[in-house]
C-alpha positions in Angstrom: 4.8 -9.7 -19.6 1.4 -10.9 -20.8 0.2 -14.4 -20.1 -2.5 -16.6 -21.6 -4.1 -17.3 -18.2 -4.1 -15.5 -14.9 -1.4 -16.7 -12.6 -1.8 -16.8 -8.8 1.5 -16.9 -6.9 1.5 -17.8 -3.2 4.2 -15.6 -1.7 3.9 -16.8 1.9 1.6 -16.8 4.8 -1.4 -14.8 3.4 0.4 -12.8 0.7 -0.4 -13.4 -2.9 0.6 -12.0 -6.3 -1.8 -12.2 -9.3 -0.5 -11.7 -12.8 -3.3 -10.9 -15.2 -3.3 -12.0 -18.9 -2.4 -8.4 -19.7 0.7 -8.7 -17.6 -0.5 -6.5 -14.7 0.9 -7.4 -11.3 -1.5 -7.3 -8.3 -0.3 -7.8 -4.8 -2.8 -8.9 -2.1 -1.8 -8.2 1.5 1.9 -7.9 0.8 4.3 -8.9 3.6 7.9 -9.0 2.3 9.8 -7.4 5.2 10.8 -9.9 8.0 8.4 -12.5 6.7 9.9 -15.8 8.1 8.0 -17.9 5.5 9.0 -16.0 2.4 11.6 -17.7 0.2 14.9 -15.7 0.1 14.7 -15.4 -3.7 11.4 -13.6 -3.6 11.7 -9.9 -3.4 9.4 -6.9 -4.0 8.8 -6.9 -7.8 9.9 -3.9 -9.8 6.5 -3.8 -11.4 3.5 -3.4 -9.1 0.3 -2.1 -10.7 -2.3 -2.7 -8.0 -2.1 -3.4 -4.2 -5.2 -4.8 -2.3 -5.1 -4.5 1.5 -7.7 -6.2 3.6 -6.5 -4.8 7.0 -3.6 -3.3 8.9 -2.2 -6.2 10.9 1.6 -6.4 10.3 1.4 -9.8 8.7 -0.8 -8.3 6.0 0.5 -4.7 5.7 4.2 -4.6 5.0 6.1 -2.3 7.4 7.7 -0.7 4.3 4.4 -0.4 2.4 4.7 3.4 2.1 8.1 3.0 0.4 6.7 0.3 -1.9 3.9 2.6 -3.0 6.2 5.6 -3.5 8.8 3.6 -5.5 6.4 1.4 -7.6 3.5 3.9 -8.0 0.7 1.3 -8.0 -3.0 2.0 -7.5 -4.0 1.0 -4.0 -7.4 -0.4 -2.8 -7.4 -0.7 1.0 -9.6 -1.1 3.9 -10.9 2.5 4.5 -9.2 2.8 7.9 -5.9 1.6 6.4 -6.3 4.1 3.6 -6.7 6.9 6.1 -3.6 5.8 7.9 -1.6 5.6 4.7 -2.8 9.0 3.7 -1.5 10.4 7.0 1.8 8.7 6.3 2.1 10.8 3.1 0.7 8.5 0.4 -1.0 10.9 -2.0 -4.7 10.7 -2.5 -4.3 10.0 -6.2 -2.7 6.7 -5.4 -5.9 5.3 -4.0 -9.0 3.9 -5.7 -11.5 4.4 -2.8 -13.8 1.4 -2.1 -15.9 0.0 0.7 -17.8 -3.2 1.4 -20.2 -4.1 -1.4 -18.7 -1.8 -3.9 -17.0 -2.7 -7.2 -14.5 -0.8 -9.3 -13.0 -1.6 -12.8 -9.3 -0.9 -13.0 -6.4 -2.3 -15.0 -8.5 -4.8 -16.9 -9.8 -6.3 -13.7 -12.9 -5.8 -11.6 -12.5 -5.6 -7.8 -15.3 -6.0 -5.2 -14.7 -5.4 -1.5 -16.6 -7.8 0.7 -17.2 -8.1 4.4 -15.0 -10.1 6.7 -15.1 -10.8 10.5 -11.9 -10.1 12.2 -10.8 -7.2 14.5 -7.6 -5.4 13.5 -5.3 -2.5 14.3 -2.1 -1.0 13.0 1.3 -1.1 14.7 2.5 2.4 14.4 6.1 3.5 13.7 6.5 4.8 17.3 5.7 1.4 18.7 2.1 2.3 19.7 -1.1 0.6 18.4 -3.8 2.5 16.7 -6.5 2.7 14.0 -8.8 -0.1 15.2 -10.9 -1.5 12.4 -12.9 -4.4 11.0 -11.4 -6.2 8.0 -12.5 -6.9 4.4 -12.1 -9.4 1.7 -12.0 -9.0 -2.1 -13.4 -10.6 -5.2 -11.1 -10.1 -8.2 -12.3 -10.8 -11.7 -9.7 -11.0 -14.5 -10.2 -10.6 -18.2 -9.9 -14.4 -18.8 -13.2 -14.8 -16.9 -11.6 -16.0 -13.6 -13.1 -14.9 -10.3 -11.0 -15.2 -7.2 -12.4 -14.7 -3.7 -9.7 -13.7 -1.2 -11.6 -13.8 2.1 -8.9 -12.1 4.2 -8.6 -13.0 7.8 -12.1 -14.0 8.9 -14.3 -16.4 10.7 -16.8 -18.4 8.7 -20.1 -16.4 8.3 -23.4 -17.1 6.8 -23.3 -14.5 4.1 -20.5 -16.4 2.4 -23.5 -18.2 0.8 -24.5 -14.9 -0.6 -21.0 -14.2 -1.8 -21.1 -17.5 -3.6 -24.5 -16.8 -5.2 -23.8 -13.2 -6.2 -20.1 -13.5 -7.4 -19.8 -17.2 -8.2 -16.1 -17.3 -7.4 -14.0 -20.0 -9.2 -11.3 -20.0 -6.6 -11.5 -19.2 -2.9 -8.3 -18.3 -0.9 -9.2 -19.1 2.7 -7.2 -18.9 6.0 -7.1 -22.2 7.8 -4.6 -21.6 10.7 -7.1 -21.4 13.5 -6.9 -19.3 16.7 -6.9 -15.9 14.9 -9.0 -16.9 11.8 -10.9 -19.9 10.5 -9.5 -23.3 11.1 -10.0 -26.3 8.8 -13.4 -27.0 10.3 -14.7 -23.6 9.6 -13.0 -23.4 6.2 -14.7 -26.6 5.2 -18.0 -25.0 5.9 -17.0 -21.9 4.1 -16.2 -24.0 1.0 -19.7 -25.5 1.2 -21.4 -22.1 1.6 -19.4 -20.6 -1.3 -19.9 -23.6 -3.6 -16.4 -23.2 -5.0 -14.6 -25.8 -7.0 -11.1 -24.7 -6.0 -9.7 -23.7 -2.7 -6.2 -22.4 -1.9 -5.5 -22.5 1.9 -3.3 -19.9 3.5 -2.5 -18.3 6.9 -1.3 -21.5 8.5 2.0 -22.9 9.8 3.9 -19.5 9.8 4.0 -19.5 13.6 3.4 -22.3 16.1 0.0 -20.9 17.1 -1.4 -21.4 13.6 -2.1 -25.1 13.9 -4.6 -25.8 11.1 -3.4 -28.0 8.3 -4.4 -28.6 4.6 -4.5 -32.3 5.4 -7.3 -31.7 7.9 -9.2 -29.5 5.5 -8.9 -32.2 2.9 -10.2 -34.8 5.3 -13.2 -32.5 6.2 -14.1 -32.0 2.6 -13.7 -35.5 1.3 -17.4 -35.7 0.6 -17.2 -32.8 -1.9 -16.3 -34.5 -5.1 -16.3 -31.3 -7.1 -13.8 -29.6 -4.8 -10.0 -29.4 -5.3 -7.7 -28.2 -2.5 -4.6 -26.7 -4.0 -1.8 -26.7 -1.4 0.9 -24.3 -2.6 4.4 -24.0 -1.2 5.7 -20.5 -0.6 6.7 -19.1 -3.9 4.7 -21.6 -6.0 2.4 -20.4 -8.8 -1.1 -21.7 -9.6 -2.0 -21.5 -13.3 -5.7 -20.8 -13.6 -5.8 -22.7 -16.9 -6.9 -25.7 -14.7 -9.9 -23.8 -13.7 -10.9 -23.0 -17.3 -10.4 -26.6 -18.3 -12.6 -27.9 -15.6 -15.3 -25.3 -16.1 -15.5 -26.1 -19.8 
C-alpha cells in the first residue's frame, strides 16, 4: 500500500520497518523471534521487499532470518561477513545486493549507503558455537520523498560522524543509547551534535537490565540544541516523516 510520506515503525529494541511512499517494506536488523520487547501483535509481515543487516549479533539478526528470506523473497543488503554466512546457509546469491562501507546502491525507489560503525560482532551458529567475527556497519537510507535516515547500527560515537553529517545530511538519526555495548546517552548527545541532525530516534535501550541508558537522559544532555527533536517511540509505534518535511520547509 502506497503512502504519502515514508513511515518509520519502531518494532522493538533496534529493529525498524520503513514503508516507502511506493509501499515498499524495508526491515532493518529484524529481530522477531524470541524478542522480549516485541508486542505480541507484531509478526513478520507478508510483504518484505528489502532487508538491511548491520551485523550478526542475535538481537539484530533473527534466528529465522534464512526462512524469512526464503518465504518473502526480499533483496538483502548485509554486512559482508553476514552475507557470506547467509550464503553458506543456503541463501542464493541473487537474493543479495552486495555493498560495502562507503558504497551506495539504488534499489526499489530508495538509495542505500553503507557506513562505518565501531562495534565488534560475531554470529551465534545453529550448532551452539560462535563464529564469523566481524566489524559492524550502519546505513543511510534515502526515500523518494526526499527523506534521509541514518541508522547508525550498534556503535560508539566516532569523529567521522561529522563527515557523515556533512556528506549525507541525514534528516533523522536512529541512534543506540543503552550504554555498555553501544553508545550511552552522553555519547549519543555528541553524535547528534556531530551529525547536525534535527530529529533523533533512540533505540537499543531498556530491553535488558544491562542497557541502562534512557531517552530522558539524552534529552537532558541535548537541551541546548533548540533545533533537535528527540522522538521516543514505544515498541510498535510509527513515526510519520511528514513532520520532518514540515519542519524542513
